[in-house]
N, C-alpha and C positions, 0 to 999 in steps of 0.2 A: 591779247593786246589791250582788255578794254581795261586794263587796271594801269597802260604806263601814262605818263604824260603826253602832252604833244610835241612830236618831233622838231627839235631843232633843222633839221632839211630833212627832204626826201629827194632823190637821183632817181630819173628815170633810164635803164640798159635795156637795148635787145627785149620791148615792150615793158620789162619788167619794173619792181620801183622795191626801192630799198630808204629808209627811213632810219634815221639815225640818231639814239638819244645819249644825253650824258647825264653822269648821276650828279652831278655839280655846276654853275656856271663858270664856267673859261672866256667866255667872251667880256668886254667892259663895253659902253655906250651903244648896243643894241649890236655890235658885230657878230655873225655869225659864226661858229665856231669852224661850219663849212667854208667861208669863204677866206679861212687862213693859208695865205701858199703856204706853210707848211706841211699844214695837214691835207693837202687837196693830191701829194702822191699814194698816202696810207688811205683817203677817203675814195679813189680810183681803183685799188687793188680791191678793196673791201667789194665792188659794186659788181667788177670783173668774178669776185670769186664766189657772192656771194645774193645773187641778183638772183633771186627765186619767190619776192611777195608778188602779188597779185594786183592789187589796186591802194592809190594813197592820194586826199585831195588835203585842198588847202587846211583841212579841219583837224588833218591826222591821220591816220593810216585804221582799216580796218582789221575785223578778226582775223582776217586771212592772209593779213601780210606777213613779211617777216622784220622782227625790231632787232635794231644790232644797237648793242652800246659799244661805241669806240675803245670805249678805257674798262668795261666788262665783260669783253665776251662772253667769258668763262663761269658770268655768276652763278651760282644756280637757281631751279625756277622759281623757287618763292621768293629768292631775296630778288630777281627782273622783276616781279611782277609789284613788288611792293614800293609805294611812292615815300620818297627821303623824307618829305617833313607834312607833320601832324596835319589835316584838316587845310590841305591850302591847295587842292588841285584843282584843275580848270575849269571842269565840267563833270557830270556824271560820269562819262567813260572810266575815269581815274577811281572809280573804287569797285569793291569785289563785287557786290551787292547792291545796286542804288537805286530800284522801283523791285516793285512788281513785272515778274518777269524779266527780270537782272540786266538786261541792256535795254539800246532805244529800239532796237528790232520788236522786243517782248518773246525773245526765243528760246527763255529757260533754259537754253544752253549754254557752258562754263570751260572755260580751255584746262581748267585745274583741276583736279581729284581732290578728293575727300573719304575719311572712311567709308568701308562699303560692307565690313562685317561687325555687327552690334553684340557679339556677344562677351565682350570686353566690357559693357554697357558703358552708361556716357560718363563723359567728365568734368560735368559741373553741372547744376540745375539752378535758373531762376523759379522758386515754387510759386508762386501767384497767391501767395495768402491771399490779399484781397478779391479774389475770384474776379477777377477783369475781365471782358470779353478778349481775346485775340484775334483779329478777322485778317492779320497780312501775312504776308512772310518778313524774316526781321530783314531790316538792311546791315550789310554790313559795308564799313570806308578800308582804304587802305593802306590802315593801322590794325587789320585787323579789330574795331572795336563792333561793337552789337550793340541795334538801336532796334528794341521792341516797341511799339504803338500798340493800344489798348483802345478803347472807347471814349477812356479820358485822360488816360495819361502817355507819356512818352519818356520812355527811359534809355540812357547810354550804359551799355556796360565792357570793361575790357575786355578781351579774349579771355581772360583768366577766371571772368565774374565777378572782377568791383565795378558797384554801381557807380558812376561819376557824375551823375548828376541827371535830374528829372524834372519833366516841365508838365503841367497840370493843363485843361483844355479850362474856358471859364464856367462857372456852374450853372449849371442848364446844358451847358455843349456837349454833341456827343461827336466822335471821330471815327467814321465808318468806308472812308477813304485809305488808300495806300498812301502811307508817306515816299516823299523823293530826296535822294542828296543831289547837291548838285551844288559846287561851287564855294564848298566850305560851307552852306546849311543846310538844312532840312524842311521843305515845306511838308505843313499840313494843313486840311480841311473842315478845322471843324464846324459840325451847324447846329443850330437851335431853331426848330418849329420847322424845318425846312428848308433856312434861311443860311447859305454859308459863308462863312469867313477862312480867304488865305491866310497863312501865316508863315512866315521865314522866321528860325530857329537856329542859332551861329551853335554850329555841330562841337566846337572846344567848350565853351560856355552854358549851354542850353538858354541861354537869355533871347528875349525876342529882338530879331532886328526891323520889322514890321509886323502889320497885320492890313487888309482888307476886307472890309464887308460887305455883302450885296446883297445888298436892299430887293433888288430886283427880280435877284434870281431864287428858283427854287430846286432844291439837288435833296432829293432821295435817302434813303440807308442804304443801299445795295452794296455791295463791296468794290466799287470801282477803284482807278487808281490815280492818283496826281502823275502827272508826266511834266518833263521841262526837257525843250529840245528850241536850240537858238536862239534862248532868252525868250522863249517861251512858254507859256504856265498853261498847261491845258487840263481841263476837267469836263464832266459832264452836268448836266442841267435837265431838269424838264422843264417844257413849254408850252407842250398839248395832252401828253399825258400822264398820269396819274403816280406810276411806277417807272422804276430805273431809269432810263436815260432816253431823251429825245434828242438832247442839244449840247453840241459841241461849243466851248467857249474858252477862249484864248486871252490870256493877260499877260503885262510888262513883270519879267521875274525881278527883274530889280524891288517895284514895289506895289506888285499886284493890279496896277492899270487895267481895268477893261481896256481889251482891243477891239476884237469880233464874238461874233455868234453864228454857227451854222444851225439850223434847223432840221433835225429828217422828218419822216414821214414813216419812221419805223422804231420800234422798241430795242435798242442798247441795253445790254444786263451785263454790271460788275466792268462797266466800261473802261476798256485798256487800250487806247492806241497804239500802232506801232510806226515806225520813222526809219524810211529805206536807205537813209542818209544822202538823200536826195532836195531838199527843202519841201517832202511834200508828208501827208501824214497819213496814214490807210486807217480803217477800221470793219466790222461786219454788226450783222445784226444778230440774234437769237434766230432768227428763219437764214441766214444765208444771204442776204441784203450787205456788197460789199461795197465803199462809198473811199475814191481817194479825194483829198482836199492841196491845196497849197497850204503856208504857213499862214496867207495872208487870209485864208476861208474861201478860197474859191476853188468850187467844185471840177474839179478834170474830172471825172468819170464815174459811173454810178451802176451795178449790176446787181437785179434782182427788183421786184416788189417794195411796197413798203407795205406793213403789218404795225394793229394798230393794238395787237395781244405777243404777250411776249411767248416761244417756241421751249424753249431749253436756255441754261446760264449757261452760255459759250460765247464764244466768239474767236479771233484770229491772231494770227501771227507771222511775220516775215521771216523767209527764209535769204539763206547768202545766198542763192543762185536767182535773185531777179523774181520771184512768187512766193505770194501771197497768200496763208493757206484758212482758211477758215472752218471751221465747227459748228452745227447747225442743224436743226429740226426743218422737216416740211412737211406738210400735207400734200398727198394727191388724190387720184380718183384711186389706188390702190393703198390710200392710207395712210398712216404716218410714218416718217424712219428719218434716220440719223446717218449725217455723212459729214464727210471732210471732201471738201474742194479745192483746188488748186489756182489763182490766177494768176495771169501775167501782170507785173505791176504796171505796165507798160499801158494797159487799154483793159485793164480788166479781162479779157476772155478767159474761160476754162479751159485749162491744159491734162485736166484730168479730175474723177469726181469718184468718191470710194464710201458704200456704202458701209457704216457699223455693226456690226452683230447689237450691240446695244443701247439704247439710251446717249447721244452725247450729254456729255457732263462737264465741259471747261473748255478753258483755252488751250490749244496745242503746243506741244514743245516742237524746237528744231533745232536739227543740231547733227552733227558726224555722230555715228558710235563710234568713237571708238577711232586710236591710226589706223589707216587704210581702210576701217568702216563705211558703209552708205552713210548719205545723207538721208536724216528721218524723220518722219513727222507722230512723234507720238501722244496718242491721244487718250485722256480718260474718258470712262463710259462706266454707263450704270443705272441705279436705281437713287434717286433724292430723296435723302431722309422727308421724316414731314413732322406739322408740329404735334407733341401729345395731342390723341384725341379718349374716346372712351374703349375702353377694352373690348368692347363686342365689335367697333369699328375697327379698331386696328389688327382684330383677328382677320375678319372677313377680308381688310386688305391684303396680308401676309399669305394668306389661302390661294386668293386668287392670282399669288405673284409666283406660286410653288413653292411655299411655305419660308422666302427665305427674302432680302435683301439683296440686291448680286451689283461686285463690281469687279473691271478687268481694266488691263491697260491695252493699247493694240501701238506696233508698232507700224507704219507705214512706209513706202520708199517713197521719197521725196521725188523723183522724179516720174514715177509711173501709176502712184497710191497703191503696188501690189503690197499683202502683209508680207512684214519679214518675221514676225512672232508676235504673238498674244499670250499672256498672264492673267490666270484668273485670281481673284481676288477671294479668301475664305468668306461664306456666308454670314449675311447676317441678319439673324433670328427674330428683328424687329424693325421698325418702324420709325423709330426714333434715333436719333446720332446720338452715341455713347457721348455721357456728360448731361448734355441738354434736361433730360430728366431731374439734375442736381439742384441745389441752391446752388445760387448764384451772389456776386456782389450786389449792394443795393444799386436798381436801377437798371438793370441790367435783364437784357429778354434772354429768349433762347438765340444760339447762334445761328440754326439751322441754316446748315451747309449746304454746297452742290454735293455732289455725290463724293467726288476728291476734289484735294488739291490739286495744281496744275502739275503736269508732271516736272522734271529738272533731269537734266541729259549733263552729265559731269564728262571731262576730259577722254578719260578710260572707255568711255560707252556705259559704264552703269549707269540703269535710269533709277532715281528716286522715287517714291509716289507714297500718296500721304493718303488714308482710308479716311473719309467723316463719316463712314458707318459706327465701326469698331476702334478706330482711333491706329490700323498698324502703320507703322512707316517703315516701308522696305526697299530693300536696292536690288535690281533686279539687272542681271547683263548675262546674255546668249553667250558664252565665254564661246562653245565649240563653233559657233555659228550654225549650227544644225537648223534653224528654225521652232526652236523649239526649250522652253524657259522652264527647267529640270528644275526640284528643287534645291540640288546644291547652287543652282544658281539664284538661291534667291537668299537673302539675310531681313530677318523679320524682329522692328522692336517694338514690343505693345504697350502703346502708350495709355491706354482706353481712353480717350477722351478725342473726339472727334477732331479733324481738319478742317479748315475753312478757305487755306493757303500753303502753299507749295511752304517745305524747308530752302534754306538758305547755303549757298555752296560759295565757300572761299579754300585756298591753298592748304590740304593741311585738315580742313575743318567741313564741319555738318551743322549745323544750327536747324531746328525742328522747334513751332511754338504751336500747340494743338490749341482750338478756341477757348479752352479753358485754364492750360497751363499741365503741368507747369514746362517752360520752356528748357528744351535739351542740347545740351552742345556733344560735341563729339568730337575727339581731337582724336591724329595720329601720333 
C-alpha cells in the first residue's frame, strides 16, 4: 500500500473500506471515475465481493487496506506497487523506502519481499572509491532508483547501477541526518559548525529547489532522521544539552520556513519520530520517556521522567495496532537493564514491558512475520563498539566482557511482549567496529556505529539484520515456526565493514550500505 498513489475514491460497505485506483487519468475536469454512472454497477459489485479492507481516510489507505485497480485487478504484485510516472508521486508513501524506518510509522516493515539467500552473491556494487562514510539506509523511489547519502554527497543510481547524478554539500558542511523522499524531492540537512541548513533537491535532476539556513539552531552529528508528514518537515536540534537531540523543530516543506519548536528535558538519540496517521507525532528518549505532540507542536501527553544524559542509542516505532513501542535502558535500585515497552497511543499507558537479555541497541521494527504470522516487535540488542584505544585498554575491556562483544536480535509478540524467537550473532573479538581502524576519505572520522542497524521485516516474514561488529548481513526466518532459529533458517553475507543503519527493501531487491562501503545490491 505504501507504493500506491492516492486513491480516486474509497467506499464503505459493511464496516469495511475499499479504495479504487486507476493506472491512468480517465476523467476530465476533476470528475471522479467513481461518479460516472456507467461504472457504478461494477463499483458496487467490487465492494460486495472484495470489502475486506480495514481503514481509509481522506489522505489515502493505510498498509492494512486492500487496494483494487478496477482496470488491472490481475496485475502482478511488483507492477501493482510501482507508480506510473517517474518522481511525480504525491508524498513519501508513494516510494518503496522513503526514509529511515521506511514508512511514516517508522516500522521498518515492508509488504514486499526481497532476496533471502545470499549464496549467489550480489548483483552489483557501488565501490565507494572515495571512502566516504555512509550513515544511513539507501532510499528507493517508485521506479526502483536508489539514493545513497554520505557525509559529503548524495548520489542517485538506477536499479542496475548507472549513476544518474551527484549532489555535493558545500565545503565545510557534513551530512549526518538521514534524507527523506517526498513529492518528487529529496530533502537533506547538512550542517557546519553545528548550524543546520535544510536543502530540497529535485529527485529527477539533482538540482536544488531551495535551501534554508537556521542560524539560531544547533544540530549535533548523531544519526538522526529528517521526517516529512502533512507538509511538515521535522528534525532534531539542541537547546539545553551538548549531545544528541533535545528539541523538535518543524518547518514548512515548501520552502523550509521555520514553524515551531518543542524543547524536551531529556536526551533523544538518532532522533526518528513516528506518525500514527492522525496528525500527531510520537518519539521516545534513550531512557524511555515517551512524548506525543500535535503537528502544531502542542504536547498531548508524556510518560516518564527527564534525563540529562544518554542511556542507550535507541528509540521507538508505531505499530498498526494503536501501540507505540519504545526500546530503552533504565537504572533502578536493582541496577541497569534494557526493555521494550508497549504504550497506548491514545494516552501513553503501558500495555506491557519486557526485559531484554542484552543492552538495547537500536530502534525496533514492528510488523507481521509473514502471511498468517504474528505481529512482532523485533529488537536489536548487543554491545556497542568503541573508538580505538590503547591495546591494553581494549584487551582489558574484552576480558571483562567474556572475551568478545555480543550481538543478537529478539522477536517479541506485539500484543503480549512474549519472546517468539531469539537469534545470536557470531561473537566479535574486538572492541572496535570492523572498518573503523582503516584509512578513510579526507575529513572522515570514525563511524562509531550502534551495535546493529535497525532490523527490517519483509513481507514473507524474513528479518534482515546488519551487524556493526563484523559487518555480517543476515536473513533470519523461523520457517518451521518452532521458536528456534536453526542454522538452515539463516543466510549470511560477510561485508567485513560495520553498519550504522539497516538495509532497504523493494520488490525483488535488497540494498545494503555499510559505513565504509561498498554498497551492495541484491536482486531476484
